[in-house]
GUKOLKE-132254 format. One line per field, with one value per atom (N, C-alpha, C): residue in one letter; atom name; z, y, x. Coordinates in steps of 0.05 Angstrom, whole numbers, plus 5000, padded with zeros to 4 digits. Layout:
% GUKOLKE-132254
residuo	[A ...]
atomo	[CA ...]
c3	[Z ...]
c2	[Y ...]
c1	[X ...]
This chain:
% GUKOLKE-132254
residuo	[X X X X X X X X X X X X X X X X X X X X X X X X X X X X X X X X X X X X X X X X X X X X X X X X X X X X X X X X X X X X X X X X X X X X X X X X X X X X X X X X X X X X X X X X X X X X X X X X X X X X X X X X X X X X X X X X X X X X X X X X X X X X X X X X X X X X X X X X X X X X X X X X X X X X X X X X X X X X X X X]
atomo	[N CA C N CA C N CA C N CA C N CA C N CA C N CA C N CA C N CA C N CA C N CA C N CA C N CA C N CA C N CA C N CA C N CA C N CA C N CA C N CA C N CA C N CA C N CA C N CA C N CA C N CA C N CA C N CA C N CA C N CA C N CA C N CA C N CA C N CA C N CA C N CA C N CA C N CA C N CA C N CA C N CA C N CA C N CA C N CA C N CA C N CA C N CA C N CA C N CA C N CA C N CA C N CA C N CA C]
c3	[5000 5000 5000 5017 5016 4990 4976 4951 4930 4931 4912 4917 4942 4948 4939 4943 4934 4904 4890 4861 4850 4863 4855 4860 4882 4888 4868 4860 4840 4813 4805 4780 4781 4803 4806 4805 4818 4818 4789 4775 4748 4730 4731 4714 4721 4746 4754 4744 4746 4737 4707 4692 4663 4654 4667 4660 4667 4690 4697 4678 4670 4651 4624 4615 4590 4593 4616 4620 4621 4632 4633 4604 4587 4560 4544 4551 4537 4547 4568 4579 4561 4561 4544 4550 4575 4583 4599 4588 4601 4623 4645 4667 4664 4653 4646 4671 4692 4717 4727 4728 4737 4718 4692 4673 4677 4681 4686 4712 4732 4758 4756 4741 4737 4722 4702 4687 4706 4723 4742 4761 4770 4787 4771 4746 4730 4725 4720 4716 4741 4764 4789 4796 4791 4797 4778 4753 4734 4742 4750 4758 4782 4802 4825 4817 4799 4790 4775 4758 4743 4760 4782 4800 4814 4817 4831 4813 4787 4769 4768]
c2	[4976 5000 5025 5027 5052 5056 5034 5036 5048 5039 5049 5079 5087 5116 5133 5122 5136 5138 5117 5118 5138 5139 5159 5187 5191 5218 5226 5207 5213 5220 5206 5212 5240 5247 5274 5295 5290 5309 5312 5290 5290 5306 5301 5315 5345 5351 5379 5394 5381 5394 5398 5379 5382 5403 5403 5424 5452 5454 5480 5489 5471 5477 5486 5473 5481 5509 5515 5541 5563 5556 5576 5582 5562 5566 5583 5581 5595 5624 5631 5658 5678 5703 5723 5726 5726 5728 5703 5687 5661 5666 5651 5650 5624 5625 5601 5585 5599 5585 5568 5580 5565 5541 5546 5524 5501 5507 5485 5472 5487 5476 5456 5463 5445 5420 5423 5400 5381 5393 5376 5361 5373 5360 5337 5342 5321 5297 5303 5282 5266 5279 5265 5248 5258 5242 5218 5222 5200 5179 5188 5170 5152 5165 5149 5130 5140 5123 5099 5102 5080 5061 5070 5053 5033 5040 5022 5000 5002 4982 4958]
c1	[5016 5000 5017 5038 5054 5069 5076 5090 5070 5046 5025 5021 5019 5015 5038 5062 5087 5087 5079 5079 5059 5036 5015 5025 5038 5049 5071 5087 5108 5095 5074 5061 5049 5037 5025 5047 5069 5092 5102 5105 5115 5096 5070 5051 5051 5051 5051 5076 5099 5124 5123 5114 5113 5093 5070 5049 5060 5072 5083 5105 5122 5144 5132 5111 5098 5085 5073 5061 5083 5106 5128 5137 5139 5147 5127 5101 5080 5077 5090 5088 5102 5093 5106 5135 5142 5170 5177 5195 5202 5222 5217 5236 5251 5275 5290 5299 5305 5312 5289 5266 5242 5236 5240 5235 5254 5280 5300 5294 5286 5279 5256 5236 5213 5221 5238 5248 5264 5280 5296 5277 5256 5236 5224 5217 5204 5223 5248 5268 5272 5274 5278 5253 5229 5205 5204 5211 5211 5232 5255 5276 5267 5255 5246 5223 5206 5184 5194 5213 5224 5241 5252 5267 5249 5224 5205 5195 5197 5187 5204]
């Protein structure tokens, strides 16, 4: 059960980071630091998620 909850949390973190990164790119003035930060979060979440499989 805890592994399932952790996996669900990682998927939510991954989706949120990707959506936020896309929104940053669509803004009139991009904040590249925030964009790279969101990508790093997405990569870390994906890494942990793939480690569980």
